[in-house]
N, C-alpha and C positions, 0 to 999 in steps of 0.2 A: 451051248447056250440054250436057255429054256425058251422055246418059242411061244409058250403060254404067257409070257411076261411082256406085255406091250411096251412097258417102259424100257426094257432091255433092247428091244428091236428097233424102235422108231423114235427119233427125236421129235419133240413137239414143234409146232410152228411158233413163230414169234421170237422174241429176244432170248438169246443164249449168252451167258457170261462165262468167263474163265478165271479161275484162280490158280496161280502157279507158285509153288514155294520149293526152295532147295535148301538143304542143310547138310554140311559135311560133319559126320560124327566120327570120333576116334574108336571105331570098332569095325570088325570084318563084315563083309556083306552077309555071310552066313549068320553071324550073331544078330545083326539088325533084322534080317528077314525072320529069324526065329522069334524075335520080340514081337514083330507084327503078326506072326502066325498064331499068336495066343490072343484070342478075342478078349480075354480078361484085361489085357493091357490097354484096351480102349478106354477103360475107366481112368487109368493113370494119365493118359494124354488128352483128356477132355476136361475143360474147365468146370469147376464145381457149380458155377452159376447156372449151368444147363441141367443140373441134377440128373445126369445121365446114368442109366443102368442097362446092362445087358440082361435081357429077360430069357434068352434061349438057355436051355440046360447046358451046363458046362461039364466037361470040356467040349468046345465047339470044334468039330473036325473040319478044318479049312480045306476046301477043294472046289472045283467048278460045280455049281449048283447048290452050294451051302447057302442057306438062308439064316439070317441073324435078326432077331427081334430086339428092339431097344425101347426104352421109355426115356423121355426127356421133357424138359420144360423150356419153351422159347418165350421170353418176355412174360413168364409166369403161366403160360398156357400149356397144360399137359398134352403131350403128343406121343404117338406111337410111330415107330419107324421100322420098316422091314427092308433089309438089304439082301442082295444076292451076289455071290462071287461068280463072275462071268468069265474071268481069266485067272488061272492059277499056274504060275510059271516060276517056281522056286529056283534059285534065290534072286531072280531077276526082277519080277514084277507080279502084281495082281491087280484086278479091277473089281470094284464093287459098284453096284447100281442100286438106286432106291426103287423098290417095288411099291412101297406105301410110305407116305411121310409128308413133310411140309413143302416139298418142291414138286413142280410139274415134271422136272427132269433132274436127275443127279447121276453123274458118271464120274467116278473117282478112280484114277489110275495112280498106283503107287509103284515107283521104280527105284531100283537100288543099283548104283554103279560104283565099281571099285575106283578109289582115288588113293593109290599107294596102299598103305595099311589101313586106310580109313574108307568110309562109305558115304557117297552122296545120296541122300534120301530126297526123292523128288515126288512131290504131290502135284497132280494136275487134275483139277475138278472143272468139269463143264456142267453148268446147271442153269435151270430156268425157274426162278421163284414164282410162286403164285402172286398175282398182282402186278407182274411185269416190271418195267423200268422204274416206276415211281417207288414201289415197295423196295426194289433193289437199292435205289439211291438213298432212301430214308432209313432202312434198317438192315437189309440182308448183307450188303457189302461190308458194312462196319462190323456186324456180328461175325461174319466169316473171318474177317481180318483178326478180330480178337481171339477167335477159336484157334486159328492156325498159328498166331503168335504164341499162344499158350502151348500149343502142341510142339512147336519148334524149341521153345525154352525148356520144356519138360524133357524132350528127347536129348537135348544137349546135356542136361543135368543127369539123366538116367545113364547115358553112356560115359559121362565123365566120372560119375560115382562108381560105375561098374569097373572102370579102369583103375580107380584109386587104390584098390586092395591087391592089385596084381603085380 
């Protein structure tokens, strides 16, 4: 872990929220982890209304300490986001945290569990929005639900279509 990154080391005071999602896809854990290991696939699983772009030079070598720069728009407001990989444990899990971006705190753990010949993709995000509970209730919760609904739908389609030709 990078001790120079305060967001990595210390949760903020105040309200923290959690988003959890699970989706079983018809692919092996190695295949699914490989998909997530390619930062370019973030574009595929992020809804277009965010106008999301990876700014870091590609290919991004994913490992502990890797920092990834993004540009996006939230409610039309252009933002920059920098995340750092703090845990890299293929093909079981990885964690990214926000170093710079729209949240006071963002800790996203991605886990991958075997379910027979399929994989359970688990997202667990602990976050603290700027503006606290009111902003969370008015905007953030709804926005994150839309983003992760899209993500799950797209993952289901990606792995269903990947299987279609086999």
